[in-house]
Each structure stands twice: as C-alpha cells, then as structure tokens.
N, C-alpha and C positions, 0 to 999 in steps of 0.2 A: 739328352745332350748330344749334339753333333761333335764328331771328331774332325778337327781341321788339321791337315797335314802341312807341316813346314819343312819336311825333311828331304826335299828333292831339289838340289841346286845344280845348275849346269851353265856352261860358258857358251856364248854365241858370238860369232864374229860377223860384223857388217861387211858384206861382200858386194861387188858390182852386180853379180847375178841375183842375189836375193833382193837387192833394191830394185833392179830392173823388173823382175817378175813380181815384186811385192808379195813374196812368198818365203816363209821361213820354216824349214823342217826342224822339228823338235827331236831330240835324241830318242832312239828306239826304247830306251829304258823308261821314258815318260809314260808309255802305254800301260805300264804296270803300277803307276802311281795311284794311290787312293783318291787323289784330287781330280782325276779325270773320269769321265763317263762318256762312252761313245755316242750318247744321245745329245750331248752338247753341240750346239751349232755356232757358239761364239765364246770368246774369252776376253778378259780385260787385262791389258798391260798397264802397269802402274810404275811411274818413275820415282826417283828419290824424293821429289817434291810433292808427290801425291797426285800428280796429274795423271789422267787415265785416257786410254784409247781402247775402244771396243773393236775387236778384230774377228773375222770369220775363223772358225776352228773346224778343221776337217780331219778325217781319219783315212789314211791310205791302206786299204786291205792288202794290196800287193806288197807294199813296203812295210806293213805292220807298224806304222808310225803316224803320229799326228803332225799336222802342219797348219800354219796360220796364213791367212790371205787377207787382202784388203785392210790395211792398217799398219803393217810392219814398216812400210816406206814412210808413212806419215809420222810414226813415232821417231824414226831416224831423222827425218827432216826437222821436226819440231825440236829435237834435242841436239841439233847441229852435229850429227855424227858424220864421220868420214869413213871411207872404206878402210878396213883394218881395225876400226875401233871394236872394243870388246864390251859385252854386257855379261854380268853374272845375274842370272835369273833364279828366283826361288819360286817354285810352284806352290801356291797356297790354295787349298780347296778341301772340300769334304765329300766330293762325289755326288752331291745333291744340288748344289748351287753352282752358278757360273764360276769357273776357276779364275784365279788371278795369277798373272806372272809378274812378280815384283822384281824390279831392278835393284839389287842390293847385294853387298858382299857378306853380310852377317845376319844370322837369324834374329838377333835382338833388333837390328835396324829394320828387318823385314816385318817383324811384329809391330813395331811402332808405325811403319808405313801402312800396314793393314788397318790399324786403328785410325790413322789420319784419313785414309780413304773412306772407311765406313762412316766416320764422323761427318765428312764432307757430303757423302751420299744421303745421310739421314737429315742433313740440314743443320747440324749442331755447330 
C-alpha cells in the first residue's frame, strides 16, 4: 500500500513577476516532503472545482528548492486571478507518482478534491 502525504500546506501569492516569468518557486521546506521526488519532471495543479493543469517541475540545486514553469500563468488566467490573490496549496503525493498541488484550505476538502480528480481521470 502506498502512503499518500496530505501534510504539507503552504501559501502562495500571485505576483506580477511570477506571472510574467510563468514561474513559481515553492517553499524550501517542500524539498523534504515525501510527496516529491527529484526525478519528477512535471506536476499537476488542481483547483477547487477539480480542473487540472500540468506544469513543468524543476529542482534548483543552487537554491535547494523546487519551482514550477509553463502552466502557472495559465492556472492564474483560467481562474481569473489578480495580482495579490492568494492560494493555499496542499501537496499531495507518495513520491512514486506525479505529485498534485491542490488549491484548498482544509485537508478534508483536499481529500475530496483528490477523489474528484482521480474519478475524472479514470473516466468515472
């Protein structure tokens, strides 16, 4: 049985620079989360409605942190975000499959969101 971690939440602000660069640095603490594996090249962002965006995931050795590229700006545009808007992300993953970043304020909501996403992906 795989262990899926729901225990890492963090806050992200939409800024002019992260929109312009289409690049979002994740907190340094994310690198120690069991949901990440440095071999991953992509990540899936999921909003409250269960819609998803696949983004490129990279690890900066010099900064010892992950960042996402190509997809952050689209998520923000599709969700009509303004500069200064905040997201609470919950990292969901087991370190073996592509991790999810769920937009949600509570663990219960994130678990429901994960189920909704997985059901949609499997065609149910």
